VOLO-674075 format. One record per residue: residue number from 0; residue in three letters; x, y, z of N, C-alpha, C in turn. Coordinates in steps of 0.2 Angstrom, whole numbers, plus 5000, padded with zeros to 4 digits. Example, Ala and Ser with C-alpha at 12.3 -4.5 7.8 and 13.67 -1.06 7.14 Angstrom:
! VOLO-674075
{atom 0; 'Ala'; {5066; 4972; 5039}; {5062; 4978; 5039}; {5066; 4984; 5039}}
{atom 1; 'Ser'; {5064; 4989; 5035}; {5068; 4995; 5036}; {5064; 5000; 5039}}
END
This chain:
! VOLO-674075
{atom 0; 'Met'; {4955; 5119; 5154}; {4951; 5113; 5151}; {4954; 5106; 5154}}
{atom 1; 'Asn'; {4961; 5105; 5153}; {4965; 5100; 5156}; {4963; 5098; 5163}}
{atom 2; 'Gly'; {4963; 5103; 5168}; {4961; 5102; 5174}; {4954; 5099; 5176}}
{atom 3; 'Lys'; {4950; 5102; 5171}; {4944; 5098; 5172}; {4942; 5091; 5169}}
{atom 4; 'Ile'; {4947; 5090; 5164}; {4947; 5083; 5162}; {4950; 5078; 5167}}
{atom 5; 'Lys'; {4955; 5081; 5171}; {4958; 5075; 5176}; {4952; 5075; 5182}}
{atom 6; 'Ile'; {4950; 5080; 5184}; {4944; 5080; 5189}; {4938; 5075; 5186}}
{atom 7; 'Tyr'; {4936; 5076; 5181}; {4931; 5071; 5177}; {4933; 5064; 5177}}
{atom 8; 'Ser'; {4940; 5063; 5176}; {4943; 5056; 5175}; {4943; 5053; 5183}}
{atom 9; 'Lys'; {4945; 5057; 5187}; {4945; 5054; 5194}; {4938; 5053; 5196}}
{atom 10; 'Ala'; {4933; 5057; 5195}; {4926; 5056; 5196}; {4923; 5049; 5193}}
{atom 11; 'Asn'; {4926; 5048; 5187}; {4923; 5043; 5182}; {4926; 5036; 5186}}
{atom 12; 'Met'; {4931; 5037; 5190}; {4935; 5031; 5192}; {4930; 5027; 5198}}
{atom 13; 'Leu'; {4927; 5032; 5201}; {4924; 5030; 5208}; {4919; 5024; 5206}}
{atom 14; 'Gly'; {4918; 5020; 5210}; {4914; 5013; 5209}; {4916; 5008; 5204}}
{atom 15; 'Gln'; {4923; 5009; 5202}; {4925; 5003; 5196}; {4932; 5003; 5198}}
{atom 16; 'Asn'; {4935; 5004; 5204}; {4942; 5002; 5205}; {4944; 4995; 5204}}
{atom 17; 'Leu'; {4939; 4990; 5206}; {4941; 4984; 5204}; {4941; 4982; 5197}}
{atom 18; 'Thr'; {4937; 4985; 5193}; {4937; 4983; 5186}; {4943; 4987; 5182}}
{atom 19; 'Leu'; {4945; 4992; 5185}; {4951; 4995; 5182}; {4958; 4992; 5185}}
{atom 20; 'Thr'; {4957; 4989; 5190}; {4963; 4985; 5193}; {4964; 4979; 5188}}
{atom 21; 'Val'; {4959; 4976; 5186}; {4959; 4970; 5182}; {4961; 4971; 5175}}
{atom 22; 'Val'; {4959; 4977; 5173}; {4961; 4979; 5166}; {4969; 4980; 5166}}
{atom 23; 'Phe'; {4971; 4983; 5171}; {4979; 4984; 5172}; {4982; 4978; 5172}}
{atom 24; 'Leu'; {4980; 4973; 5177}; {4983; 4966; 5177}; {4983; 4963; 5171}}
{atom 25; 'Leu'; {4977; 4963; 5168}; {4977; 4960; 5161}; {4982; 4962; 5157}}
{atom 26; 'Ser'; {4982; 4969; 5157}; {4987; 4973; 5152}; {4995; 4970; 5153}}
{atom 27; 'Val'; {4996; 4970; 5159}; {5003; 4968; 5162}; {5005; 4961; 5160}}
{atom 28; 'Leu'; {5000; 4956; 5162}; {5000; 4949; 5161}; {5001; 4948; 5154}}
{atom 29; 'Leu'; {4997; 4950; 5149}; {4997; 4949; 5142}; {5005; 4951; 5140}}
{atom 30; 'Trp'; {5006; 4958; 5142}; {5013; 4960; 5140}; {5019; 4956; 5142}}
{atom 31; 'Leu'; {5019; 4953; 5149}; {5024; 4949; 5150}; {5024; 4943; 5145}}
{atom 32; 'Ile'; {5018; 4940; 5144}; {5018; 4934; 5141}; {5021; 4934; 5133}}
{atom 33; 'Ile'; {5019; 4940; 5131}; {5022; 4941; 5123}; {5030; 4943; 5124}}
{atom 34; 'Ser'; {5031; 4948; 5128}; {5038; 4950; 5128}; {5043; 4944; 5131}}
{atom 35; 'Asn'; {5040; 4939; 5134}; {5045; 4933; 5135}; {5044; 4927; 5130}}
{atom 36; 'Ser'; {5041; 4929; 5124}; {5040; 4924; 5119}; {5048; 4922; 5116}}
{atom 37; 'Phe'; {5053; 4927; 5117}; {5060; 4925; 5115}; {5063; 4919; 5120}}
{atom 38; 'Val'; {5060; 4917; 5125}; {5063; 4913; 5129}; {5063; 4905; 5126}}
{atom 39; 'Pro'; {5056; 4904; 5123}; {5056; 4897; 5120}; {5060; 4897; 5113}}
{atom 40; 'Gly'; {5061; 4903; 5111}; {5064; 4904; 5104}; {5071; 4903; 5105}}
{atom 41; 'Glu'; {5074; 4905; 5111}; {5081; 4903; 5113}; {5082; 4895; 5113}}
{atom 42; 'Phe'; {5077; 4893; 5116}; {5077; 4885; 5118}; {5076; 4882; 5110}}
{atom 43; 'Leu'; {5072; 4883; 5106}; {5072; 4881; 5099}; {5079; 4881; 5096}}
{atom 44; 'Leu'; {5082; 4887; 5096}; {5088; 4887; 5093}; {5094; 4883; 5095}}
{atom 45; 'Gln'; {5093; 4880; 5101}; {5098; 4876; 5104}; {5097; 4869; 5102}}
{atom 46; 'Leu'; {5091; 4868; 5099}; {5090; 4861; 5097}; {5095; 4858; 5091}}
{atom 47; 'Pro'; {5096; 4851; 5090}; {5100; 4850; 5085}; {5098; 4850; 5079}}
{atom 48; 'Phe'; {5091; 4850; 5078}; {5088; 4850; 5072}; {5089; 4857; 5068}}
{atom 49; 'Phe'; {5088; 4862; 5072}; {5088; 4869; 5070}; {5097; 4870; 5068}}
{atom 50; 'Arg'; {5101; 4868; 5072}; {5108; 4869; 5071}; {5111; 4866; 5065}}
{atom 51; 'Asn'; {5108; 4859; 5063}; {5109; 4856; 5058}; {5106; 4860; 5051}}
{atom 52; 'Ala'; {5100; 4861; 5052}; {5097; 4864; 5046}; {5100; 4870; 5043}}
{atom 53; 'Phe'; {5103; 4875; 5049}; {5106; 4881; 5046}; {5113; 4881; 5048}}
{atom 54; 'Ser'; {5117; 4874; 5046}; {5123; 4874; 5048}; {5128; 4878; 5043}}
{atom 55; 'Arg'; {5126; 4879; 5037}; {5130; 4882; 5032}; {5130; 4890; 5033}}
{atom 56; 'Ile'; {5126; 4892; 5037}; {5124; 4900; 5037}; {5127; 4902; 5045}}
{atom 57; 'Asp'; {5131; 4908; 5045}; {5132; 4910; 5052}; {5127; 4910; 5057}}
{atom 58; 'Phe'; {5129; 4907; 5063}; {5123; 4906; 5067}; {5121; 4913; 5070}}
{atom 59; 'Phe'; {5125; 4918; 5071}; {5123; 4924; 5073}; {5117; 4927; 5068}}
{atom 60; 'Ile'; {5119; 4927; 5062}; {5114; 4929; 5057}; {5107; 4924; 5058}}
{atom 61; 'Val'; {5107; 4918; 5058}; {5101; 4915; 5060}; {5098; 4917; 5066}}
{atom 62; 'Lys'; {5102; 4917; 5071}; {5098; 4920; 5078}; {5096; 4927; 5077}}
{atom 63; 'Ala'; {5099; 4932; 5073}; {5096; 4939; 5072}; {5089; 4938; 5068}}
{atom 64; 'Val'; {5090; 4934; 5063}; {5083; 4934; 5058}; {5078; 4930; 5063}}
{atom 65; 'Phe'; {5080; 4925; 5066}; {5075; 4922; 5071}; {5071; 4926; 5075}}
{atom 66; 'Phe'; {5075; 4930; 5079}; {5072; 4934; 5085}; {5070; 4940; 5082}}
{atom 67; 'Ser'; {5071; 4942; 5076}; {5068; 4948; 5073}; {5061; 4946; 5070}}
{atom 68; 'Leu'; {5060; 4940; 5068}; {5054; 4936; 5066}; {5049; 4936; 5073}}
{atom 69; 'Ile'; {5052; 4934; 5078}; {5048; 4933; 5084}; {5045; 4940; 5087}}
{atom 70; 'Gly'; {5050; 4945; 5086}; {5048; 4951; 5088}; {5042; 4955; 5084}}
{atom 71; 'Ile'; {5043; 4954; 5077}; {5037; 4955; 5073}; {5031; 4952; 5074}}
{atom 72; 'Ile'; {5031; 4946; 5076}; {5026; 4942; 5077}; {5023; 4944; 5084}}
{atom 73; 'Ser'; {5027; 4945; 5089}; {5024; 4947; 5095}; {5022; 4954; 5095}}
{atom 74; 'Tyr'; {5025; 4958; 5092}; {5021; 4964; 5090}; {5014; 4965; 5087}}
{atom 75; 'Val'; {5013; 4961; 5082}; {5008; 4960; 5078}; {5002; 4958; 5083}}
{atom 76; 'Ala'; {5004; 4952; 5087}; {5000; 4949; 5091}; {4997; 4953; 5097}}
{atom 77; 'Phe'; {5001; 4958; 5099}; {4998; 4963; 5104}; {4994; 4968; 5101}}
{atom 78; 'Leu'; {4995; 4970; 5095}; {4991; 4975; 5092}; {4983; 4975; 5094}}
{atom 79; 'Pro'; {4979; 4969; 5093}; {4972; 4968; 5093}; {4971; 4971; 5102}}
{atom 80; 'Phe'; {4974; 4968; 5106}; {4973; 4969; 5112}; {4975; 4977; 5114}}
{atom 81; 'Ser'; {4980; 4979; 5111}; {4981; 4987; 5112}; {4976; 4991; 5109}}
{atom 82; 'Tyr'; {4973; 4990; 5104}; {4968; 4993; 5101}; {4961; 4993; 5105}}
{atom 83; 'Gly'; {4960; 4986; 5107}; {4954; 4985; 5111}; {4955; 4989; 5118}}
{atom 84; 'Arg'; {4961; 4989; 5120}; {4962; 4994; 5127}; {4960; 5001; 5126}}
{atom 85; 'Glu'; {4963; 5003; 5120}; {4961; 5011; 5118}; {4954; 5012; 5118}}
{atom 86; 'Ile'; {4950; 5007; 5115}; {4942; 5008; 5114}; {4940; 5007; 5120}}
{atom 87; 'Trp'; {4942; 5002; 5125}; {4938; 5001; 5131}; {4939; 5008; 5136}}
{atom 88; 'Phe'; {4945; 5011; 5135}; {4945; 5017; 5140}; {4942; 5022; 5136}}
{atom 89; 'Tyr'; {4942; 5023; 5130}; {4937; 5028; 5126}; {4930; 5027; 5129}}
{atom 90; 'Glu'; {4928; 5022; 5128}; {4920; 5021; 5129}; {4919; 5022; 5136}}
{atom 91; 'Asn'; {4924; 5020; 5141}; {4923; 5022; 5148}; {4923; 5028; 5150}}
{atom 92; 'Ser'; {4927; 5033; 5146}; {4927; 5039; 5146}; {4921; 5043; 5145}}
{atom 93; 'Lys'; {4916; 5039; 5141}; {4910; 5041; 5140}; {4905; 5038; 5144}}
{atom 94; 'Lys'; {4907; 5036; 5150}; {4903; 5032; 5155}; {4899; 5026; 5152}}
{atom 95; 'Thr'; {4901; 5023; 5147}; {4900; 5017; 5145}; {4903; 5011; 5148}}
{atom 96; 'Arg'; {4901; 5008; 5153}; {4905; 5002; 5157}; {4905; 4997; 5153}}
{atom 97; 'Leu'; {4911; 4994; 5151}; {4912; 4988; 5148}; {4916; 4984; 5152}}
{atom 98; 'Ala'; {4914; 4976; 5151}; {4918; 4972; 5155}; {4924; 4971; 5153}}
{atom 99; 'Pro'; {4929; 4969; 5157}; {4936; 4968; 5155}; {4937; 4963; 5150}}
{atom 100; 'Asn'; {4932; 4958; 5148}; {4934; 4953; 5143}; {4933; 4957; 5136}}
{atom 101; 'Arg'; {4930; 4963; 5136}; {4929; 4967; 5129}; {4937; 4969; 5126}}
{atom 102; 'Leu'; {4941; 4969; 5132}; {4948; 4970; 5130}; {4950; 4966; 5123}}
{atom 103; 'Phe'; {4948; 4960; 5123}; {4951; 4954; 5119}; {4945; 4954; 5113}}
{atom 104; 'Glu'; {4941; 4958; 5112}; {4935; 4958; 5108}; {4938; 4959; 5100}}
{atom 105; 'Tyr'; {4945; 4963; 5099}; {4947; 4963; 5093}; {4952; 4957; 5090}}
{atom 106; 'Tyr'; {4951; 4951; 5094}; {4955; 4946; 5092}; {4952; 4941; 5087}}
{atom 107; 'Ser'; {4945; 4944; 5085}; {4941; 4940; 5080}; {4945; 4941; 5073}}
{atom 108; 'Ile'; {4944; 4937; 5069}; {4948; 4938; 5062}; {4947; 4945; 5058}}
{atom 109; 'Lys'; {4940; 4946; 5058}; {4938; 4952; 5054}; {4940; 4958; 5057}}
{atom 110; 'Lys'; {4939; 4959; 5064}; {4941; 4964; 5068}; {4949; 4965; 5070}}
{atom 111; 'Ser'; {4952; 4960; 5070}; {4959; 4960; 5071}; {4963; 4963; 5066}}
{atom 112; 'Leu'; {4961; 4961; 5059}; {4965; 4964; 5053}; {4964; 4971; 5053}}
{atom 113; 'Arg'; {4958; 4973; 5055}; {4957; 4981; 5055}; {4961; 4984; 5061}}
{atom 114; 'Ala'; {4961; 4981; 5067}; {4965; 4984; 5073}; {4972; 4984; 5071}}
{atom 115; 'Ile'; {4974; 4979; 5068}; {4982; 4979; 5066}; {4983; 4984; 5060}}
{atom 116; 'Asn'; {4980; 4985; 5056}; {4980; 4990; 5050}; {4980; 4997; 5053}}
{atom 117; 'Ile'; {4976; 4998; 5057}; {4975; 5005; 5060}; {4981; 5006; 5065}}
{atom 118; 'Leu'; {4983; 5003; 5070}; {4989; 5004; 5073}; {4995; 5004; 5071}}
{atom 119; 'Phe'; {4996; 4998; 5066}; {5003; 4999; 5062}; {5004; 5006; 5058}}
{atom 120; 'Gln'; {4999; 5007; 5055}; {5000; 5013; 5051}; {5001; 5020; 5055}}
{atom 121; 'Val'; {4998; 5020; 5061}; {4999; 5025; 5066}; {5006; 5025; 5068}}
{atom 122; 'His'; {5008; 5018; 5070}; {5015; 5017; 5074}; {5021; 5018; 5069}}
{atom 123; 'Ile'; {5019; 5016; 5063}; {5025; 5017; 5057}; {5026; 5023; 5057}}
{atom 124; 'Arg'; {5021; 5028; 5055}; {5022; 5035; 5055}; {5025; 5038; 5062}}
{atom 125; 'Lys'; {5024; 5037; 5067}; {5027; 5039; 5073}; {5034; 5037; 5073}}
{atom 126; 'Phe'; {5036; 5031; 5071}; {5042; 5028; 5071}; {5047; 5033; 5067}}
{atom 127; 'Phe'; {5044; 5034; 5061}; {5048; 5038; 5056}; {5049; 5045; 5058}}
{atom 128; 'Val'; {5044; 5048; 5061}; {5045; 5055; 5065}; {5051; 5055; 5070}}
{atom 129; 'Ser'; {5050; 5050; 5073}; {5056; 5049; 5079}; {5062; 5049; 5075}}
{atom 130; 'Leu'; {5063; 5044; 5070}; {5070; 5044; 5066}; {5072; 5050; 5064}}
{atom 131; 'Leu'; {5067; 5054; 5061}; {5068; 5060; 5057}; {5071; 5065; 5062}}
{atom 132; 'Phe'; {5069; 5066; 5069}; {5071; 5071; 5074}; {5077; 5069; 5078}}
{atom 133; 'Leu'; {5078; 5062; 5076}; {5085; 5060; 5079}; {5092; 5060; 5075}}
{atom 134; 'Val'; {5089; 5062; 5068}; {5095; 5062; 5064}; {5101; 5066; 5066}}
{atom 135; 'Pro'; {5100; 5072; 5069}; {5106; 5076; 5071}; {5110; 5072; 5076}}
{atom 136; 'Ser'; {5107; 5069; 5081}; {5110; 5065; 5085}; {5113; 5060; 5083}}
{atom 137; 'Phe'; {5111; 5055; 5078}; {5114; 5050; 5074}; {5121; 5053; 5070}}
{atom 138; 'Ile'; {5120; 5059; 5068}; {5126; 5062; 5064}; {5132; 5064; 5069}}
{atom 139; 'Thr'; {5130; 5066; 5075}; {5136; 5068; 5080}; {5138; 5061; 5083}}
{atom 140; 'Ala'; {5134; 5056; 5083}; {5136; 5049; 5086}; {5141; 5047; 5081}}
{atom 141; 'Gly'; {5139; 5047; 5075}; {5144; 5045; 5070}; {5150; 5048; 5069}}
{atom 142; 'Cys'; {5150; 5055; 5070}; {5157; 5059; 5072}; {5161; 5056; 5077}}
{atom 143; 'Ile'; {5157; 5055; 5082}; {5162; 5051; 5088}; {5165; 5045; 5086}}
{atom 144; 'Val'; {5161; 5040; 5083}; {5164; 5034; 5081}; {5171; 5036; 5076}}
{atom 145; 'Phe'; {5169; 5040; 5072}; {5173; 5041; 5067}; {5181; 5045; 5070}}
{atom 146; 'Ser'; {5179; 5049; 5075}; {5184; 5053; 5078}; {5189; 5048; 5083}}
{atom 147; 'Leu'; {5185; 5043; 5086}; {5188; 5039; 5090}; {5193; 5034; 5087}}
{atom 148; 'Gln'; {5191; 5032; 5080}; {5195; 5028; 5076}; {5202; 5033; 5073}}
{atom 149; 'Ser'; {5201; 5038; 5072}; {5206; 5042; 5070}; {5210; 5047; 5075}}
{atom 150; 'Gly'; {5207; 5046; 5081}; {5210; 5050; 5086}; {5208; 5057; 5088}}
{atom 151; 'Ile'; {5207; 5059; 5094}; {5203; 5065; 5096}; {5204; 5066; 5103}}
{atom 152; 'Gly'; {5205; 5073; 5105}; {5207; 5076; 5111}; {5201; 5075; 5116}}
{atom 153; 'Arg'; {5202; 5076; 5122}; {5196; 5074; 5127}; {5191; 5079; 5127}}
{atom 154; 'Lys'; {5194; 5086; 5126}; {5188; 5091; 5126}; {5183; 5090; 5120}}
{atom 155; 'Met'; {5186; 5089; 5114}; {5182; 5088; 5108}; {5177; 5083; 5109}}
{atom 156; 'Leu'; {5180; 5077; 5113}; {5176; 5071; 5114}; {5170; 5072; 5118}}
{atom 157; 'Phe'; {5171; 5077; 5124}; {5167; 5080; 5128}; {5161; 5083; 5125}}
{atom 158; 'Val'; {5164; 5088; 5120}; {5159; 5092; 5117}; {5154; 5088; 5113}}
{atom 159; 'Leu'; {5156; 5083; 5109}; {5153; 5079; 5105}; {5147; 5075; 5109}}
{atom 160; 'Leu'; {5150; 5072; 5114}; {5145; 5068; 5118}; {5140; 5072; 5121}}
{atom 161; 'Leu'; {5142; 5078; 5124}; {5137; 5082; 5126}; {5132; 5085; 5121}}
{atom 162; 'Ser'; {5135; 5085; 5115}; {5130; 5088; 5110}; {5125; 5083; 5108}}
{atom 163; 'Thr'; {5128; 5076; 5107}; {5123; 5070; 5106}; {5118; 5069; 5110}}
{atom 164; 'Ile'; {5120; 5069; 5117}; {5115; 5068; 5123}; {5109; 5074; 5121}}
{atom 165; 'Leu'; {5111; 5081; 5121}; {5106; 5085; 5121}; {5102; 5086; 5114}}
{atom 166; 'Leu'; {5105; 5083; 5108}; {5102; 5083; 5103}; {5097; 5077; 5103}}
{atom 167; 'Thr'; {5099; 5072; 5107}; {5094; 5066; 5108}; {5089; 5067; 5112}}
{atom 168; 'Ile'; {5089; 5071; 5117}; {5083; 5073; 5121}; {5079; 5078; 5118}}
{atom 169; 'Ser'; {5082; 5083; 5115}; {5078; 5087; 5111}; {5074; 5085; 5105}}
{atom 170; 'Gly'; {5078; 5080; 5102}; {5074; 5076; 5096}; {5069; 5072; 5099}}
{atom 171; 'Leu'; {5069; 5069; 5104}; {5063; 5065; 5107}; {5058; 5069; 5110}}
{atom 172; 'Phe'; {5059; 5074; 5113}; {5055; 5080; 5115}; {5051; 5082; 5109}}
{atom 173; 'Phe'; {5054; 5084; 5104}; {5050; 5088; 5099}; {5046; 5083; 5094}}
{atom 174; 'Ala'; {5049; 5077; 5095}; {5046; 5071; 5091}; {5040; 5069; 5094}}
{atom 175; 'Phe'; {5039; 5069; 5101}; {5033; 5068; 5105}; {5028; 5072; 5104}}
{atom 176; 'Ile'; {5030; 5079; 5102}; {5026; 5084; 5102}; {5023; 5083; 5095}}
{atom 177; 'Phe'; {5027; 5082; 5090}; {5025; 5081; 5083}; {5020; 5075; 5082}}
{atom 178; 'Lys'; {5021; 5070; 5085}; {5018; 5064; 5086}; {5010; 5064; 5088}}
{atom 179; 'Gln'; {5009; 5070; 5092}; {5002; 5072; 5094}; {4997; 5072; 5088}}
{atom 180; 'Arg'; {5000; 5073; 5082}; {4996; 5075; 5076}; {4991; 5068; 5075}}
{atom 181; 'Tyr'; {4994; 5063; 5077}; {4990; 5057; 5075}; {4986; 5054; 5082}}
{atom 182; 'Phe'; {4986; 5058; 5086}; {4983; 5056; 5092}; {4975; 5054; 5091}}
{atom 183; 'Leu'; {4971; 5057; 5088}; {4964; 5055; 5087}; {4963; 5050; 5081}}
{atom 184; 'Ala'; {4968; 5047; 5077}; {4967; 5043; 5072}; {4963; 5036; 5074}}
{atom 185; 'Thr'; {4966; 5033; 5079}; {4963; 5028; 5082}; {4955; 5029; 5084}}
{atom 186; 'Tyr'; {4953; 5034; 5087}; {4946; 5035; 5088}; {4942; 5037; 5083}}
{atom 187; 'Leu'; {4945; 5040; 5078}; {4941; 5042; 5072}; {4939; 5036; 5068}}
{atom 188; 'Cys'; {4944; 5031; 5068}; {4942; 5025; 5063}; {4938; 5020; 5068}}
{atom 189; 'Tyr'; {4937; 5021; 5075}; {4932; 5018; 5079}; {4925; 5021; 5077}}
{atom 190; 'Glu'; {4925; 5027; 5078}; {4918; 5030; 5077}; {4915; 5031; 5071}}
{atom 191; 'Asn'; {4920; 5029; 5066}; {4917; 5028; 5059}; {4921; 5022; 5055}}
{atom 192; 'Glu'; {4917; 5016; 5056}; {4920; 5010; 5053}; {4922; 5010; 5046}}
{atom 193; 'Gly'; {4917; 5014; 5042}; {4919; 5015; 5035}; {4925; 5019; 5034}}
{atom 194; 'Cys'; {4928; 5022; 5038}; {4933; 5028; 5037}; {4939; 5024; 5036}}
{atom 195; 'Lys'; {4943; 5026; 5031}; {4949; 5022; 5030}; {4955; 5025; 5034}}
{atom 196; 'Val'; {4960; 5022; 5036}; {4965; 5024; 5040}; {4969; 5030; 5038}}
{atom 197; 'Lys'; {4970; 5030; 5032}; {4974; 5036; 5029}; {4969; 5042; 5030}}
{atom 198; 'Glu'; {4963; 5041; 5029}; {4959; 5047; 5029}; {4957; 5050; 5037}}
{atom 199; 'Ala'; {4958; 5045; 5042}; {4957; 5046; 5048}; {4964; 5050; 5051}}
{atom 200; 'Ile'; {4969; 5047; 5048}; {4975; 5051; 5050}; {4977; 5057; 5048}}
{atom 201; 'Lys'; {4974; 5059; 5041}; {4974; 5065; 5038}; {4969; 5070; 5042}}
{atom 202; 'Leu'; {4963; 5068; 5044}; {4959; 5071; 5048}; {4961; 5072; 5055}}
{atom 203; 'Ser'; {4965; 5068; 5058}; {4967; 5069; 5064}; {4972; 5075; 5064}}
{atom 204; 'Thr'; {4977; 5074; 5059}; {4983; 5080; 5058}; {4979; 5086; 5057}}
{atom 205; 'Glu'; {4974; 5087; 5054}; {4970; 5094; 5054}; {4967; 5096; 5060}}
{atom 206; 'Ile'; {4965; 5092; 5064}; {4961; 5094; 5069}; {4967; 5095; 5075}}
{atom 207; 'Met'; {4972; 5091; 5075}; {4977; 5093; 5081}; {4982; 5098; 5078}}
{atom 208; 'Glu'; {4981; 5101; 5072}; {4987; 5106; 5070}; {4989; 5110; 5075}}
{atom 209; 'Asn'; {4984; 5113; 5080}; {4985; 5119; 5085}; {4985; 5116; 5091}}
{atom 210; 'Lys'; {4985; 5110; 5092}; {4983; 5106; 5098}; {4989; 5102; 5100}}
{atom 211; 'Cys'; {4994; 5101; 5096}; {5000; 5097; 5098}; {5003; 5098; 5104}}
{atom 212; 'Phe'; {5006; 5105; 5105}; {5009; 5106; 5111}; {5004; 5105; 5118}}
{atom 213; 'Glu'; {4998; 5108; 5117}; {4994; 5107; 5123}; {4993; 5100; 5125}}
{atom 214; 'Thr'; {4992; 5095; 5119}; {4991; 5088; 5122}; {4997; 5085; 5124}}
{atom 215; 'Ala'; {5003; 5087; 5121}; {5009; 5084; 5123}; {5010; 5086; 5131}}
{atom 216; 'Phe'; {5010; 5091; 5132}; {5011; 5094; 5139}; {5006; 5092; 5143}}
{atom 217; 'Phe'; {5000; 5091; 5141}; {4994; 5087; 5145}; {4997; 5080; 5147}}
{atom 218; 'Lys'; {4999; 5076; 5142}; {5002; 5069; 5144}; {5007; 5070; 5148}}
{atom 219; 'Met'; {5012; 5074; 5146}; {5019; 5075; 5152}; {5017; 5077; 5159}}
{atom 220; 'Ser'; {5011; 5080; 5160}; {5009; 5083; 5166}; {5008; 5076; 5171}}
{atom 221; 'Phe'; {5007; 5070; 5168}; {5006; 5064; 5172}; {5013; 5061; 5175}}
{atom 222; 'Ala'; {5019; 5064; 5172}; {5025; 5061; 5175}; {5026; 5061; 5181}}
{atom 223; 'Gly'; {5024; 5066; 5185}; {5023; 5067; 5192}; {5020; 5061; 5196}}
{atom 224; 'Trp'; {5014; 5060; 5193}; {5010; 5054; 5195}; {5012; 5048; 5196}}
{atom 225; 'Phe'; {5016; 5046; 5189}; {5020; 5040; 5189}; {5026; 5040; 5193}}
{atom 226; 'Leu'; {5029; 5046; 5194}; {5035; 5045; 5200}; {5033; 5043; 5206}}
{atom 227; 'Leu'; {5027; 5046; 5208}; {5024; 5045; 5214}; {5021; 5038; 5216}}
{atom 228; 'Cys'; {5022; 5034; 5210}; {5020; 5027; 5211}; {5026; 5023; 5216}}
{atom 229; 'Val'; {5031; 5026; 5215}; {5038; 5023; 5219}; {5036; 5024; 5227}}
{atom 230; 'Phe'; {5033; 5030; 5229}; {5032; 5032; 5235}; {5025; 5031; 5239}}
{atom 231; 'Ile'; {5020; 5034; 5234}; {5014; 5035; 5237}; {5009; 5031; 5234}}
{atom 232; 'Phe'; {5006; 5033; 5228}; {5000; 5030; 5224}; {5002; 5023; 5221}}
{atom 233; 'Pro'; {4999; 5018; 5222}; {5000; 5012; 5218}; {5000; 5012; 5211}}
{atom 234; 'Val'; {5003; 5009; 5206}; {5002; 5010; 5199}; {4997; 5008; 5197}}
{atom 235; 'Phe'; {4992; 5003; 5199}; {4986; 5001; 5197}; {4980; 5006; 5198}}
{atom 236; 'Tyr'; {4982; 5012; 5202}; {4978; 5018; 5203}; {4980; 5023; 5197}}
{atom 237; 'Val'; {4986; 5024; 5197}; {4989; 5030; 5192}; {4988; 5028; 5184}}
{atom 238; 'Tyr'; {4989; 5021; 5183}; {4989; 5020; 5176}; {4982; 5021; 5173}}
{atom 239; 'Pro'; {4976; 5018; 5176}; {4970; 5019; 5174}; {4968; 5026; 5173}}
{atom 240; 'Phe'; {4970; 5030; 5179}; {4969; 5037; 5179}; {4972; 5041; 5173}}
{atom 241; 'Tyr'; {4977; 5039; 5171}; {4981; 5041; 5165}; {4977; 5040; 5159}}
{atom 242; 'Arg'; {4976; 5034; 5159}; {4973; 5031; 5152}; {4966; 5034; 5151}}
{atom 243; 'Leu'; {4962; 5034; 5157}; {4955; 5038; 5157}; {4956; 5045; 5154}}
{atom 244; 'Ser'; {4961; 5048; 5158}; {4961; 5055; 5156}; {4964; 5057; 5148}}
{atom 245; 'Ile'; {4968; 5053; 5147}; {4970; 5053; 5139}; {4965; 5052; 5134}}
{atom 246; 'Ser'; {4960; 5047; 5136}; {4953; 5045; 5132}; {4948; 5050; 5133}}
{atom 247; 'Ser'; {4948; 5053; 5139}; {4943; 5059; 5140}; {4945; 5065; 5136}}
{atom 248; 'Lys'; {4952; 5066; 5135}; {4954; 5071; 5131}; {4952; 5070; 5124}}
{atom 249; 'Ala'; {4953; 5065; 5121}; {4950; 5063; 5115}; {4943; 5064; 5113}}
{atom 250; 'Val'; {4939; 5062; 5119}; {4932; 5063; 5119}; {4929; 5071; 5119}}
{atom 251; 'Phe'; {4933; 5074; 5123}; {4932; 5081; 5123}; {4934; 5085; 5116}}
{atom 252; 'Leu'; {4939; 5083; 5114}; {4941; 5086; 5107}; {4937; 5084; 5101}}
{atom 253; 'Leu'; {4934; 5078; 5101}; {4931; 5076; 5095}; {4923; 5079; 5097}}
{atom 254; 'Ala'; {4921; 5080; 5103}; {4915; 5083; 5105}; {4914; 5091; 5102}}
{atom 255; 'Asn'; {4920; 5094; 5104}; {4921; 5101; 5102}; {4920; 5101; 5093}}
{atom 256; 'Ile'; {4923; 5097; 5091}; {4923; 5096; 5082}; {4916; 5096; 5080}}
{atom 257; 'Lys'; {4913; 5091; 5084}; {4905; 5090; 5082}; {4901; 5096; 5083}}
{atom 258; 'Asn'; {4902; 5099; 5089}; {4898; 5105; 5091}; {4900; 5111; 5086}}
{atom 259; 'Asn'; {4906; 5112; 5084}; {4908; 5118; 5080}; {4907; 5116; 5072}}
{atom 260; 'Ala'; {4905; 5110; 5071}; {4903; 5108; 5064}; {4897; 5112; 5062}}
END
């Protein structure tokens, strides 16, 4: 099935290479604009007004809080576009040709709130899943810090470092697999506007219960394609191919559920 999805996605790309390239470039451009929002923030902090206003507080704390706020605002500002991009590729996978300007459709007040709510709830769950699977590596990293302060042999340090690296890699790997439980939540919310986010997430976990490994390995199978970006295929070909394939996977999964219902 996964091979058929890739073939289907390649065929779907025919005749719309320019549109897909524009979508990719818009994604990169908006990401660069939002990710560089820290630059004007740094400039503002150097103004005498800000330094005088927070003169009684440690400037490091002020800087940390200020940049944290910028990071949160930047993240929230990108969510409507991220959701619009997910839906754009999802509709494209169903051969519904949408113009690139539809990527910004969810920046309206009403739609943006729902888009932010959907992605935030999905992302926060994924974040805590990652933290949970990385707990063992945090423990070994803490042991390294404690041991360095109290004195430790080279062999023991090497063992702890190796353990931390292996636990981090395995933790990220299994977290990635587990997070596929939420793969369909965004699309379920889109297909049924009256569906609450928690209900969509619950339904997604039920559907994906026995499909997490398959979906995770399907996504990882594109690693080789992205490596080829360096040598052969340009990224503006590989990225749309990957996104279309992932969206097509969701379309096929949801179609199977409807057919079996």
